[in-house]
C-alpha positions as a printed NumPy array, in Angstrom:
array([[-111.212,  -22.128,  -19.565],
       [-111.099,  -25.688,  -20.849],
       [-114.118,  -27.757,  -19.931],
       [-113.521,  -30.844,  -17.786],
       [-114.751,  -34.203,  -19.042],
       [-117.136,  -35.987,  -16.649],
       [-116.295,  -39.543,  -15.606],
       [-118.254,  -42.173,  -17.544],
       [-120.561,  -43.117,  -14.656],
       [-121.479,  -39.478,  -14.01 ],
       [-121.979,  -38.877,  -17.715],
       [-124.419,  -41.8  ,  -17.94 ],
       [-126.252,  -40.525,  -14.882],
       [-126.529,  -37.089,  -16.389],
       [-127.907,  -38.53 ,  -19.628],
       [-130.436,  -40.55 ,  -17.685],
       [-131.516,  -37.356,  -15.992],
       [-132.019,  -35.663,  -19.338],
       [-128.849,  -33.58 ,  -19.192],
       [-126.291,  -33.416,  -22.008],
       [-122.541,  -33.78 ,  -21.822],
       [-120.609,  -30.54 ,  -22.334],
       [-119.709,  -30.049,  -26.018],
       [-116.184,  -30.931,  -27.132],
       [-113.508,  -28.289,  -27.195],
       [-113.618,  -26.179,  -30.369],
       [-110.814,  -26.704,  -32.9  ],
       [-107.851,  -24.319,  -32.745],
       [-108.515,  -20.963,  -34.37 ],
       [-105.307,  -21.191,  -36.409],
       [-103.172,  -24.014,  -37.681],
       [ -99.539,  -24.553,  -36.827],
       [ -97.228,  -23.895,  -39.806],
       [ -95.504,  -27.035,  -41.104],
       [ -93.694,  -28.41 ,  -44.138],
       [ -95.742,  -30.254,  -46.754],
       [ -94.334,  -32.145,  -49.723],
       [ -96.746,  -31.054,  -52.444],
       [ -95.107,  -32.732,  -55.461],
       [ -92.457,  -35.43 ,  -55.549],
       [ -91.015,  -38.109,  -57.814],
       [ -94.454,  -39.595,  -58.324],
       [ -95.525,  -36.345,  -59.968],
       [ -92.293,  -35.04 ,  -61.488],
       [ -89.795,  -36.888,  -63.683],
       [ -87.462,  -33.878,  -63.939],
       [ -85.493,  -31.919,  -61.371],
       [ -86.986,  -28.688,  -60.001],
       [ -84.322,  -26.038,  -59.54 ],
       [ -86.079,  -22.745,  -58.838],
       [ -89.357,  -21.342,  -57.522],
       [ -90.755,  -17.813,  -57.624],
       [ -94.138,  -16.157,  -57.638],
       [ -95.89 ,  -12.811,  -57.738],
       [ -97.996,  -13.929,  -54.763],
       [ -99.408,  -16.96 ,  -52.928],
       [-101.78 ,  -17.738,  -55.815],
       [ -99.284,  -17.269,  -58.635],
       [ -96.247,  -19.506,  -58.127],
       [ -93.888,  -20.893,  -60.776],
       [ -91.466,  -23.806,  -60.37 ],
       [ -88.946,  -24.539,  -63.128],
       [ -86.272,  -27.091,  -63.918],
       [ -85.762,  -29.726,  -66.529],
       [ -84.319,  -32.993,  -67.741],
       [ -80.626,  -32.454,  -66.968],
       [ -79.783,  -34.741,  -69.854],
       [ -82.575,  -37.311,  -69.64 ],
       [ -84.137,  -36.203,  -72.926],
       [ -87.408,  -34.799,  -71.604],
       [ -88.952,  -31.361,  -72.01 ],
       [ -87.943,  -28.224,  -70.145],
       [ -90.044,  -27.975,  -66.978],
       [ -92.387,  -25.228,  -65.853],
       [ -95.187,  -25.825,  -63.34 ],
       [ -97.675,  -23.174,  -62.212],
       [ -99.697,  -23.075,  -58.965],
       [-102.781,  -20.824,  -59.001],
       [-103.744,  -21.228,  -55.359],
       [-105.897,  -24.282,  -56.045],
       [-104.07 ,  -26.554,  -58.476],
       [-100.705,  -27.258,  -60.084],
       [-100.616,  -27.335,  -63.867],
       [ -97.677,  -27.95 ,  -66.148],
       [ -96.996,  -25.341,  -68.787],
       [ -95.046,  -26.318,  -71.898],
       [ -92.321,  -23.905,  -73.039],
       [ -90.815,  -26.518,  -75.373],
       [ -87.163,  -27.4  ,  -75.811],
       [ -85.073,  -29.747,  -73.723],
       [ -82.745,  -27.317,  -71.952],
       [ -82.949,  -27.24 ,  -68.181],
       [ -84.084,  -23.98 ,  -66.615],
       [ -81.961,  -23.098,  -63.599],
       [ -83.834,  -20.036,  -62.358],
       [ -87.097,  -18.135,  -62.546],
       [ -87.976,  -14.598,  -61.487],
       [ -90.153,  -11.747,  -62.602],
       [ -91.887,   -8.502,  -61.762],
       [ -95.478,   -9.767,  -62.007],
       [ -97.742,  -12.529,  -63.34 ],
       [ -97.34 ,  -11.225,  -66.9  ],
       [ -93.574,  -10.693,  -66.666],
       [ -91.798,  -13.95 ,  -65.824],
       [ -88.268,  -14.871,  -66.934],
       [ -86.688,  -18.345,  -67.041],
       [ -83.004,  -18.872,  -67.794],
       [ -80.895,  -21.983,  -68.206],
       [ -78.65 ,  -24.162,  -70.299],
       [ -77.032,  -22.996,  -73.54 ],
       [ -77.771,  -19.38 ,  -72.69 ],
       [ -81.511,  -19.92 ,  -72.954],
       [ -83.794,  -17.059,  -71.93 ],
       [ -87.564,  -17.548,  -72.088],
       [ -90.228,  -14.989,  -71.218],
       [ -93.809,  -15.75 ,  -70.128],
       [ -96.368,  -12.947,  -70.4  ],
       [ -99.183,  -14.909,  -68.806],
       [-100.309,  -16.54 ,  -72.036],
       [ -97.348,  -16.875,  -74.427],
       [ -93.739,  -18.02 ,  -74.273],
       [ -91.166,  -15.943,  -76.16 ],
       [ -87.532,  -16.955,  -76.676],
       [ -84.894,  -14.234,  -76.376],
       [ -81.36 ,  -14.002,  -77.748],
       [ -78.842,  -13.969,  -74.906],
       [ -75.649,  -13.784,  -76.947],
       [ -73.92 ,  -16.45 ,  -74.853],
       [ -73.604,  -20.231,  -74.952],
       [ -72.857,  -20.421,  -71.232],
       [ -75.477,  -21.681,  -68.815],
       [ -77.433,  -18.835,  -67.279],
       [ -77.819,  -19.776,  -63.629],
       [ -79.741,  -16.789,  -62.307],
       [ -82.184,  -14.045,  -63.25 ],
       [ -83.858,  -11.194,  -61.369],
       [ -86.309,   -8.566,  -62.584],
       [ -86.883,   -5.073,  -61.248],
       [ -89.56 ,   -4.305,  -63.855],
       [ -90.732,   -5.076,  -67.358],
       [ -87.929,   -3.007,  -68.87 ],
       [ -85.274,   -3.82 ,  -66.279],
       [ -84.01 ,   -7.367,  -65.685],
       [ -80.647,   -9.042,  -65.058],
       [ -79.278,  -12.495,  -65.862],
       [ -75.967,  -14.069,  -64.847],
       [ -74.062,  -17.213,  -65.761],
       [ -70.829,  -18.869,  -66.714],
       [ -68.918,  -22.12 ,  -66.994],
       [ -67.964,  -23.649,  -63.622],
       [ -64.211,  -24.275,  -63.343],
       [ -63.836,  -23.06 ,  -66.929],
       [ -61.605,  -20.124,  -66.089],
       [ -60.874,  -17.454,  -68.663],
       [ -60.793,  -20.045,  -71.451],
       [ -64.566,  -20.572,  -71.342],
       [ -67.617,  -18.277,  -71.398],
       [ -67.514,  -16.772,  -67.917],
       [ -68.112,  -13.611,  -65.878],
       [ -71.513,  -13.385,  -67.596],
       [ -73.778,  -10.479,  -66.62 ],
       [ -76.627,   -9.457,  -68.948],
       [ -79.097,   -6.58 ,  -68.696],
       [ -82.561,   -6.311,  -70.254],
       [ -83.715,   -2.775,  -71.08 ],
       [ -87.105,   -3.673,  -72.459],
       [ -85.901,   -4.457,  -75.962],
       [ -82.474,   -6.171,  -75.877],
       [ -80.291,   -8.275,  -73.617],
       [ -76.865,   -6.609,  -73.462],
       [ -73.637,   -7.903,  -71.849],
       [ -72.241,   -5.881,  -68.963],
       [ -68.487,   -5.684,  -68.392],
       [ -67.501,   -5.582,  -64.729],
       [ -64.318,   -3.92 ,  -63.459],
       [ -61.187,   -6.058,  -63.855],
       [ -62.808,   -8.668,  -66.078],
       [ -62.106,  -11.278,  -67.186],
       [ -61.76 ,  -13.062,  -63.859],
       [ -62.875,  -16.399,  -65.308],
       [ -65.65 ,  -17.024,  -62.77 ],
       [ -69.135,  -18.43 ,  -63.117],
       [ -71.785,  -16.121,  -61.697],
       [ -74.63 ,  -18.07 ,  -60.113],
       [ -77.278,  -15.675,  -58.874],
       [ -78.345,  -12.053,  -59.006],
       [ -80.721,  -10.173,  -56.694],
       [ -81.357,   -6.611,  -55.663],
       [ -83.728,   -4.08 ,  -54.218],
       [ -83.348,   -2.136,  -57.483],
       [ -80.891,   -1.864,  -60.364],
       [ -79.093,    0.736,  -58.268],
       [ -78.626,   -1.783,  -55.427],
       [ -77.791,   -5.125,  -57.035],
       [ -75.783,   -8.184,  -55.943],
       [ -74.146,  -10.958,  -57.99 ],
       [ -72.542,  -14.024,  -56.368],
       [ -70.611,  -16.985,  -57.737],
       [ -67.472,  -19.076,  -57.807],
       [ -64.643,  -18.573,  -55.304],
       [ -66.941,  -16.722,  -52.919],
       [ -67.409,  -13.892,  -55.419],
       [ -69.69 ,  -11.03 ,  -54.376],
       [ -70.293,   -8.079,  -56.699],
       [ -72.382,   -5.14 ,  -55.481],
       [ -73.749,   -2.53 ,  -57.876],
       [ -74.322,    0.748,  -56.068],
       [ -75.77 ,    3.343,  -58.361],
       [ -73.855,    3.034,  -61.628],
       [ -70.691,    1.573,  -60.084],
       [ -69.778,   -2.046,  -59.378],
       [ -67.651,   -3.036,  -56.367],
       [ -66.073,   -6.44 ,  -55.673],
       [ -66.983,   -7.017,  -52.014],
       [ -65.155,  -10.364,  -51.799],
       [ -61.534,   -9.307,  -52.043],
       [ -60.39 ,  -11.175,  -50.036],
       [ -63.335,  -13.631,  -50.029],
       [ -65.212,  -14.174,  -46.784],
       [ -66.833,  -17.409,  -47.972],
       [ -64.867,  -20.664,  -47.902],
       [ -66.166,  -21.738,  -51.317],
       [ -68.733,  -21.037,  -54.008],
       [ -71.742,  -18.858,  -53.214],
       [ -74.814,  -20.23 ,  -54.974],
       [ -77.605,  -17.807,  -54.053],
       [ -78.12 ,  -14.249,  -52.876],
       [ -81.387,  -12.78 ,  -51.632],
       [ -82.577,  -10.399,  -48.979],
       [ -85.271,   -8.761,  -46.909],
       [ -84.259,   -5.269,  -47.957],
       [ -81.201,   -3.081,  -48.525],
       [ -79.942,   -3.573,  -44.962],
       [ -80.459,   -7.343,  -44.675],
       [ -78.97 ,   -9.353,  -47.536],
       [ -77.942,  -13.027,  -47.403],
       [ -75.557,  -15.047,  -49.554],
       [ -75.188,  -18.819,  -49.123],
       [ -73.174,  -21.69 ,  -50.521],
       [ -71.204,  -24.736,  -49.417],
       [ -71.23 ,  -24.389,  -45.596],
       [ -71.398,  -20.599,  -45.475],
       [ -74.243,  -18.267,  -44.575],
       [ -73.215,  -14.631,  -45.026],
       [ -75.151,  -11.493,  -44.18 ],
       [ -74.688,   -7.89 ,  -45.262],
       [ -76.135,   -4.765,  -43.705],
       [ -75.68 ,   -3.016,  -47.036],
       [ -72.171,   -1.857,  -46.162],
       [ -70.197,   -4.899,  -44.979],
       [ -70.49 ,   -8.692,  -44.849],
       [ -70.197,  -11.058,  -41.903],
       [ -70.246,  -14.838,  -41.65 ],
       [ -73.094,  -16.107,  -39.471],
       [ -72.665,  -18.879,  -36.936],
       [ -75.336,  -21.279,  -38.175],
       [ -75.063,  -24.975,  -37.238],
       [ -75.629,  -26.32 ,  -40.739],
       [ -76.48 ,  -29.993,  -41.118],
       [ -75.448,  -30.073,  -44.773],
       [ -74.192,  -27.901,  -47.599],
       [ -76.579,  -25.074,  -48.503],
       [ -77.825,  -23.878,  -51.886],
       [ -80.781,  -21.527,  -51.459],
       [ -81.995,  -18.673,  -49.268],
       [ -85.192,  -16.602,  -49.131],
       [ -86.636,  -13.911,  -46.877],
       [ -90.252,  -13.307,  -45.861],
       [ -89.788,  -10.22 ,  -43.695],
       [ -86.899,   -8.692,  -41.772],
       [ -85.5  ,  -11.417,  -39.533],
       [ -87.585,  -14.173,  -41.164],
       [ -85.321,  -16.268,  -43.391],
       [ -85.061,  -19.828,  -44.674],
       [ -81.89 ,  -21.566,  -45.884],
       [ -82.115,  -24.898,  -47.746],
       [ -79.603,  -27.438,  -48.993],
       [ -78.566,  -31.012,  -49.536],
       [ -80.315,  -33.972,  -47.94 ],
       [ -83.389,  -31.966,  -47.036],
       [ -81.446,  -29.418,  -44.992],
       [ -83.805,  -26.642,  -43.854],
       [ -82.975,  -23.86 ,  -41.412],
       [ -85.422,  -21.097,  -40.514],
       [ -84.499,  -17.879,  -38.76 ],
       [ -87.415,  -17.209,  -36.412],
       [ -87.41 ,  -14.561,  -33.661],
       [ -83.631,  -14.387,  -33.737],
       [ -83.088,  -18.151,  -33.483],
       [ -82.176,  -20.608,  -36.238],
       [ -84.582,  -23.568,  -36.207],
       [ -83.156,  -26.773,  -37.709],
       [ -85.855,  -28.811,  -39.528],
       [ -83.538,  -31.388,  -41.072],
       [ -85.554,  -34.193,  -39.429],
       [ -88.871,  -33.407,  -41.172],
       [ -89.715,  -33.983,  -44.855],
       [ -88.777,  -33.192,  -47.522],
       [ -85.567,  -35.192,  -47.254],
       [ -84.446,  -34.715,  -50.873],
       [ -81.688,  -32.362,  -51.985],
       [ -83.108,  -28.83 ,  -52.057],
       [ -81.775,  -26.312,  -54.548],
       [ -83.807,  -23.151,  -54.041],
       [ -86.346,  -21.393,  -51.849],
       [ -88.829,  -18.558,  -52.211],
       [ -90.93 ,  -16.612,  -49.691],
       [ -94.353,  -15.29 ,  -50.629],
       [ -94.342,  -12.407,  -48.128],
       [ -97.113,  -13.838,  -45.937],
       [ -94.894,  -16.064,  -43.784],
       [ -95.01 ,  -18.984,  -46.2  ],
       [ -91.88 ,  -20.53 ,  -47.738],
       [ -91.48 ,  -22.738,  -50.782],
       [ -88.535,  -25.072,  -51.42 ],
       [ -87.701,  -27.12 ,  -54.517],
       [ -85.119,  -29.648,  -55.596],
       [ -84.801,  -33.349,  -56.234],
       [ -82.155,  -35.284,  -58.106],
       [ -80.317,  -32.428,  -59.772],
       [ -76.754,  -33.717,  -60.007],
       [ -75.99 ,  -33.811,  -63.724],
       [ -75.343,  -37.287,  -65.099],
       [ -73.665,  -38.227,  -68.361],
       [ -75.946,  -41.258,  -68.67 ],
       [ -78.671,  -40.726,  -71.302],
       [ -82.136,  -41.196,  -69.878],
       [ -80.942,  -40.881,  -66.273],
       [ -83.95 ,  -40.752,  -63.972],
       [ -84.798,  -37.476,  -62.245],
       [ -87.156,  -36.922,  -59.354],
       [ -88.4  ,  -33.447,  -58.56 ],
       [ -89.59 ,  -32.016,  -55.248],
       [ -91.88 ,  -29.065,  -54.534],
       [ -92.499,  -28.381,  -50.842],
       [ -94.218,  -25.638,  -48.89 ],
       [ -93.948,  -24.373,  -45.291],
       [ -97.06 ,  -22.679,  -43.993],
       [-100.523,  -23.184,  -42.574],
       [-103.117,  -25.418,  -44.199],
       [-102.458,  -27.828,  -47.038],
       [-102.289,  -27.309,  -50.777],
       [-102.8  ,  -29.567,  -53.804],
       [-100.507,  -32.598,  -53.901],
       [-100.669,  -33.525,  -57.573],
       [-100.439,  -31.956,  -61.015],
       [-103.82 ,  -31.429,  -62.648],
       [-103.842,  -32.573,  -66.288]])
């Protein structure tokens, strides 16, 4: 039971009598989870477009210059500090994923694929000049990358799906191609249960060795930018003003009161999901209810999210709208939702 504070006159009387005031209430045993802006434009001069980690103490955020002439961006958080790694080049990385701390893939502009083994960067031949917008790894000898040319149709590199078998990246031809669509993200529970989403509300689902187009007709009203899930029976795809969910067999559009267009989605555990988007839009699914956190920082455009499996979410973004102006300023954002506070600067 909470101790009552004595009025001042009684407290003074008690002290005069040699008695002590009751000790203050102890601090709460646990902190309330909240959003923290860890890095912002004061720390980052390039947009941050993706975040992924093998655990809470091994988190990677990637992005790049988007035409402002600076180096490709990769920042690592080890649980104590952020440090910038230097993969070289000036292409922007659009996505990062991996199977462990020594198996991390970054993909981006001009078909760039870079691998980090924990100590060394290695460039890989993708065989395409299209931007690779997404990557997902099931293991060291099993990874997928997708990409294309937005609004390029069949006259541009499109419908891009690549598979890594441990030695080579090989293009995969989907049924009915070419459709002339940019593929934006890929995610799965395994290579036998894989999803690819993209332009025109496209949803491909690989079940075993077969691919099925699960968006004919499309359920989404526009482009789907990201797909991710909590498991084979709870998969989410988001983009524009759509939040879709699949139970592994069929898709439905969820009634979520979005405050802005959405770009990213991540899942911590079944029923624990975050959706992020423009203008700092953040929606968390918690105990069956969507919680709108649009009115708390970060307020910047958010492009992607990642969940570390412990109830903590990460979100990244910044100024990521491509500009034709050389040297255009970029400001990156790295934010975290969880208990406690983490480092708020990049250690040299």
